[in-house]
SEKOLTOR-644073 format. One record per residue (C-alpha): residue in one letter; x, y, z. Coordinates in steps of 0.2 Angstrom, whole numbers, padded with zeros to 4 digits, always signed. Example, Ala and Ser with C-alpha at 12.3 -4.5 7.8 and 13.67 -1.06 7.14 Angstrom:
% SEKOLTOR-644073
A+0062-0022+0039 S+0068-0005+0036 
END
This chain:
% SEKOLTOR-644073
M-0055-0073+0134 P-0073-0076+0138 E-0082-0092+0133 P-0097-0092+0122 R-0112-0096+0127 N-0126-0105+0119 T-0141-0095+0123 I-0144-0076+0129 N-0159-0068+0136 N-0172-0056+0130 P-0174-0040+0133 V-0155-0036+0130 I-0160-0019+0142 P-0174-0024+0153 G-0186-0010+0160 F-0193+0007+0153 Y-0179+0009+0138 P-0191+0012+0123 D-0186+0018+0105 P-0168+0010+0105 S-0158+0017+0092 I-0142+0011+0088 C-0122+0013+0082 R-0106+0004+0078 A-0089+0014+0082 G-0076+0000+0079 A-0078-0013+0090 D-0089-0005+0101 Y-0108-0002+0103 Y-0118+0011+0108 L-0137+0014+0111 A-0148+0027+0116 C-0166+0028+0121 S-0183+0040+0124 S-0183+0046+0140 F-0199+0057+0140 E-0202+0069+0156 Y-0188+0063+0164 F-0171+0070+0169 P-0157+0068+0162 G-0164+0064+0145 V-0158+0051+0133 P-0150+0037+0144 I-0133+0030+0132 F-0127+0013+0134 H-0110+0004+0129 S-0108-0014+0124 R-0093-0025+0114 D-0105-0041+0110 L-0123-0033+0107 V-0129-0043+0123 H-0122-0036+0140 W-0124-0017+0140 I-0120-0003+0154 Q-0126+0014+0154 I-0111+0026+0152 G-0120+0041+0154 N-0135+0053+0149 V-0133+0064+0133 L-0143+0078+0137 D-0138+0081+0158 R-0138+0099+0159 P-0151+0113+0159 S-0143+0121+0143 Q-0146+0105+0133 L-0164+0099+0142 R-0178+0110+0146 L-0192+0101+0153 P-0205+0114+0159 L-0219+0111+0176 G-0232+0110+0164 T-0224+0095+0153 P-0235+0081+0156 S-0230+0063+0159 S-0225+0055+0141 G-0220+0069+0137 G-0203+0078+0134 I-0192+0067+0125 Y-0196+0056+0111 A-0186+0044+0100 P-0169+0048+0098 T-0158+0042+0081 L-0140+0038+0088 R-0125+0037+0073 H-0105+0039+0071 H-0100+0049+0056 G-0085+0059+0052 G-0076+0054+0068 R-0090+0061+0079 F-0106+0055+0085 W-0122+0063+0084 L-0138+0063+0091 I-0155+0071+0085 V-0171+0070+0097 T-0188+0076+0098 N-0193+0088+0113 V-0211+0089+0109 S-0213+0101+0125 D-0201+0112+0121 G-0193+0117+0107 G-0195+0103+0094 N-0181+0095+0086 L-0163+0095+0091 L-0147+0089+0087 V-0130+0086+0099 T-0115+0080+0095 A-0098+0072+0106 T-0081+0064+0102 D-0085+0054+0117 P-0103+0045+0119 A-0098+0046+0138 G-0100+0064+0137 P-0100+0078+0137 W-0111+0082+0122 S-0112+0099+0117 D-0127+0111+0118 P-0142+0108+0106 V-0141+0115+0088 Q-0160+0118+0087 L-0170+0114+0070 S-0184+0124+0070 G-0186+0122+0050 V-0188+0101+0054 K-0205+0097+0059 G-0210+0079+0064 I-0205+0067+0080 D-0194+0052+0077 P-0180+0063+0067 D-0167+0052+0058 L-0150+0057+0052 A-0141+0049+0035 W-0126+0057+0025 D-0126+0052+0006 D-0111+0050-0004 D-0108+0070-0009 G-0109+0074+0011 A-0126+0081+0010 C-0136+0076+0029 W-0154+0069+0026 C-0167+0071+0041 T-0183+0058+0038 C-0196+0061+0050 A-0212+0052+0056 G-0224+0054+0043 V-0213+0050+0032 E-0207+0067+0029 Q-0187+0071+0024 I-0178+0087+0021 R-0159+0092+0019 I-0151+0099+0034 D-0134+0107+0040 P-0131+0097+0056 H-0119+0110+0061 T-0130+0125+0060 G-0148+0116+0058 E-0152+0127+0042 T-0163+0119+0030 F-0165+0117+0012 G-0179+0116+0001 P-0196+0110+0004 P-0197+0094+0014 R-0201+0080+0002 R-0215+0065+0004 L-0206+0047+0005 W-0214+0029+0006 S-0227+0029+0019 G-0229+0011+0024 S-0245-0001+0022 P-0261+0009+0015 D-0270+0000+0029 A-0257+0004+0044 K-0260+0020+0054 A-0244+0030+0062 P-0229+0027+0048 E-0214+0034+0063 A-0196+0030+0068 P-0190+0030+0050 H-0171+0025+0047 L-0162+0027+0031 Y-0147+0017+0027 H-0136+0015+0012 I-0132-0004+0010 G-0124-0011-0006 D-0134-0006-0020 Y-0148+0002-0013 W-0156+0016+0002 Y-0165+0006+0012 L-0180+0017+0022 L-0185+0007+0040 I-0200+0011+0048 A-0213+0007+0062 E-0231+0007+0058 G-0247+0001+0065 G-0246+0011+0082 T-0235+0007+0097 E-0246-0003+0104 R-0251-0023+0100 C-0252-0020+0080 H-0234-0012+0082 G-0224-0018+0066 V-0207-0018+0056 S-0209-0014+0037 I-0193-0006+0022 A-0194-0003+0007 R-0178+0001-0005 G-0173+0014-0018 R-0159+0019-0028 T-0155+0037-0020 P-0158+0045-0003 A-0176+0051-0010 G-0182+0035-0018 P-0194+0031-0026 F-0197+0016-0015 E-0200-0002-0017 P-0209-0009-0003 C-0202-0026+0003 P-0214-0040-0003 D-0214-0048+0014 N-0219-0033+0024 P-0220-0033+0040 V-0203-0040+0040 L-0206-0041+0058 T-0222-0041+0072 H-0229-0050+0085 R-0249-0044+0081 G-0261-0056+0083 T-0251-0070+0094 D-0251-0074+0110 L-0230-0075+0111 P-0223-0067+0128 I-0217-0052+0118 Q-0228-0039+0111 N-0230-0023+0104 T-0215-0029+0093 G-0207-0010+0082 H-0200+0005+0084 A-0183-0003+0076 D-0163-0001+0070 L-0151-0009+0063 V-0133-0012+0063 Q-0119-0023+0058 A-0106-0032+0067 P-0088-0033+0062 D-0092-0051+0057 D-0102-0043+0043 S-0117-0051+0051 W-0133-0040+0053 W-0144-0038+0069 M-0159-0026+0074 V-0162-0017+0090 L-0180-0014+0093 L-0195-0012+0106 G-0207-0025+0114 V-0215-0028+0130 R-0219-0041+0140 P-0236-0042+0145 G-0241-0052+0163 G-0256-0058+0170 G-0272-0062+0164 S-0284-0052+0150 P-0277-0041+0141 G-0261-0043+0148 W-0254-0028+0156 H-0237-0024+0155 V-0228-0014+0170 L-0209-0012+0164 G-0213-0001+0148 R-0206-0004+0133 E-0189-0015+0133 T-0176-0016+0120 F-0174-0031+0113 L-0162-0041+0101 V-0163-0051+0085 P-0152-0058+0072 V-0156-0052+0052 D-0151-0060+0036 W-0152-0053+0020 V-0162-0065+0004 D-0162-0058-0013 G-0157-0039-0007 W-0170-0039+0007 P-0167-0043+0027 V-0175-0057+0035 V-0178-0056+0054 G-0175-0070+0064 E-0187-0077+0078 L-0188-0065+0093 S-0189-0075+0109 T-0186-0072+0128 V-0171-0085+0124 M-0162-0086+0109 P-0146-0091+0102 A-0130-0081+0107 P-0122-0072+0094 P-0108-0083+0085 W-0095-0074+0096 P-0086-0073+0115 L-0098-0063+0124 Q-0088-0049+0133 P-0101-0045+0151 H-0097-0029+0158 A-0092-0029+0178 V-0109-0029+0185 P-0113-0013+0196 S-0119-0015+0214 D-0137-0015+0216 K-0136-0004+0232 D-0132+0015+0231 D-0123+0021+0249 F-0124+0040+0241 D-0104+0041+0244 M-0100+0048+0228 A-0101+0067+0222 E-0112+0065+0210 L-0127+0053+0207 A-0124+0037+0194 P-0132+0041+0175 P-0147+0027+0180 W-0154+0039+0193 I-0168+0050+0185 S-0179+0063+0193 L-0195+0073+0185 R-0193+0088+0173 H-0177+0095+0181 R-0164+0089+0195 S-0157+0105+0203 A-0141+0103+0216 E-0151+0113+0230 K-0165+0100+0230 C-0154+0086+0227 T-0138+0083+0235 T-0125+0070+0241 K-0114+0083+0249 E-0124+0092+0262 R-0124+0076+0275 P-0109+0067+0267 G-0115+0047+0262 W-0133+0052+0262 L-0144+0059+0247 T-0154+0075+0254 L-0168+0079+0246 H-0177+0097+0248 A-0195+0097+0244 L-0205+0106+0233 G-0221+0099+0226 A-0230+0091+0241 S-0233+0074+0233 L-0230+0062+0217 D-0246+0071+0212 D-0236+0086+0209 G-0226+0089+0192 D-0211+0099+0204 V-0211+0084+0218 T-0193+0081+0222 F-0190+0063+0217 V-0174+0053+0211 G-0177+0037+0205 R-0174+0021+0194 R-0183+0011+0182 Q-0191-0006+0188 Q-0182-0020+0178 H-0188-0036+0184 L-0204-0042+0185 S-0201-0048+0204 C-0190-0036+0212 R-0188-0028+0229 A-0183-0009+0233 R-0175-0005+0248 A-0171+0011+0258 L-0166+0018+0274 I-0172+0036+0278 D-0172+0049+0289 P-0185+0061+0289 A-0177+0074+0301 D-0190+0085+0300 G-0196+0084+0286 R-0208+0070+0276 G-0204+0058+0262 G-0201+0042+0257 L-0201+0028+0243 A-0212+0026+0229 V-0217+0016+0211 R-0223+0027+0200 L-0232+0028+0184 D-0237+0046+0181 E-0244+0057+0193 Q-0261+0049+0195 H-0253+0031+0197 H-0241+0030+0209 Y-0239+0019+0228 D-0231+0028+0241 I-0224+0023+0258 E-0220+0040+0268 A-0212+0045+0286 V-0215+0059+0296 S-0214+0062+0314 G-0213+0044+0320 E-0227+0039+0307 I-0227+0027+0292 R-0242+0030+0279 V-0245+0022+0263 T-0255+0030+0250 A-0261+0025+0234 R-0266+0036+0220 I-0277+0027+0207 G-0282+0040+0196 P-0296+0051+0204 L-0294+0041+0220 N-0281+0046+0233 T-0281+0037+0250 V-0271+0031+0263 V-0272+0011+0263 A-0260+0009+0279 S-0252+0018+0293 R-0241+0013+0309 R-0233+0023+0323 V-0213+0019+0323 P-0199+0026+0332 A-0193+0042+0328 D-0175+0035+0323 P-0172+0031+0303 V-0182+0018+0296 V-0180+0005+0282 L-0194+0006+0270 R-0198-0007+0257 I-0207-0012+0242 E-0208-0030+0234 M-0215-0034+0218 E-0220-0052+0214 A-0225-0057+0194 V-0242-0068+0195 R-0235-0084+0190 T-0252-0092+0186 V-0268-0087+0179 D-0283-0094+0187 D-0294-0079+0183 A-0293-0066+0167 R-0294-0051+0178 T-0278-0058+0186 G-0265-0045+0187 P-0248-0044+0183 D-0240-0044+0199 T-0242-0039+0217 V-0236-0024+0226 S-0231-0027+0245 I-0227-0011+0254 G-0221-0010+0272 I-0205-0009+0283 E-0190-0018+0287 E-0187-0022+0304 P-0171-0021+0312 D-0169-0041+0312 G-0170-0040+0293 T-0189-0046+0293 F-0202-0037+0283 T-0217-0031+0291 E-0231-0028+0278 L-0242-0014+0279 T-0254-0019+0263 A-0252-0027+0248 L-0261-0020+0232 D-0266-0025+0214 G-0250-0020+0202 R-0264-0019+0186 Y-0267+0000+0192 L-0250+0005+0189 S-0247-0002+0171 T-0249+0005+0155 E-0265-0004+0150 V-0273+0004+0164 A-0263+0022+0165 G-0259+0026+0148 G-0245+0034+0141 F-0228+0029+0132 T-0217+0027+0151 G-0213+0011+0163 R-0210+0010+0182 V-0201+0020+0191 I-0196+0017+0209 G-0188+0030+0219 M-0186+0042+0234 F-0193+0058+0236 A-0198+0072+0248 S-0215+0081+0251 A-0213+0093+0264 G-0195+0100+0273 S-0180+0091+0270 V-0176+0071+0269 H-0160+0061+0270 F-0156+0042+0263 D-0143+0033+0269 W-0145+0022+0256 F-0154+0014+0242 D-0154-0005+0238 Y-0164-0014+0223 E-0165-0033+0221 P-0171-0043+0206 L-0180-0058+0213 D-0181-0065+0195 R-0165-0067+0189 
END
């Protein structure tokens, strides 16, 4: 049996995995996150100890479940799921803000397949929650905060929506409601203050799912607003009870770096914190990047390789694309052992560019890919959105590095190379000391890897321009491969953390 460890590192799921929702089935925990404009949607994770998580699939992994029209903006698409285990099934409710609103899917195995969606046309608002009362009625509560009874099998609604407690009178954006029946009370947990630096978690309780709700006298029960703690934007939380009856909270937060205002580039990440109950109210423990481990033996998963040789018929769950992914444009079957991408859009500026990427999960890291551009054009990119990305592109024996920063789109470096396949390389190095308040969170070095393994840097760019504080939005960086003309082939992709 694995030995217990004294401390753990937070976040427990690093990188752009925001809006966590958690449930437990027996000894197993499952967690789902938002995915916005990326396909497949709603990554789902498994853990046996709340600390070590592995992605086991994506809930919305086929076009019949997830439609993201070409006009879906970055930071549009899929918002804030709620995941629950009830009646021997897994239930997930989520909002597609770009097509159709709220939808509900179910599965007997959280790894999938999940059902085609039940549309909830009568449920308005984002961040929908599911809770069942003692009579079996299912209640859906949304940001605002409003609640309506639904039939989760058909999507039918019953009666008008009713207003519930909406948090502190001086706090904006009451959202992310979750309703729990714990002991003698129904508890309504919400986020408030907006998902930026003033984000926080508050709670109220009542005797019925409809309230009336009495706010906790110590609200917010968790916030890092007004502090210089290393974790900021803390909120959008969910509660889970462990088999030993202890309680835990998962929530999102960011890790700003560099000078002022402190730029975050990985997006909103998933953190873990313990919860005690005192006088019928939750008391949240200290949230930090290193915290005491849970009081049970940890059970780490086998760590998957950071290198993908594209030897499998299907891409692994962490790979994501922009708005859609068709087998005709993205396949490992055309050239065995290679990923082949056929171009649609002409660059990362285009909403329909053929792109396959993975989330950046470490403040310092290295990404490499062996590309054969053949008669096409493509390469390796670090993307935040259509207006903020750095690319290294191979075409006709030439390498070009392009920086897109808002309205500026510039080739910043180029080099002739042999027409043979070439290894493209991008390195992110976090800023460790800050001598100037304008110092960026990291430096992004872009170049090629020579046959002997040495790195030839073509340019080094400021990481601030690929941060949420500059670009806006709800997402984090994604590193991946793209095709911008014709067909290109990738033999392998390797992601290497440099700050384990």
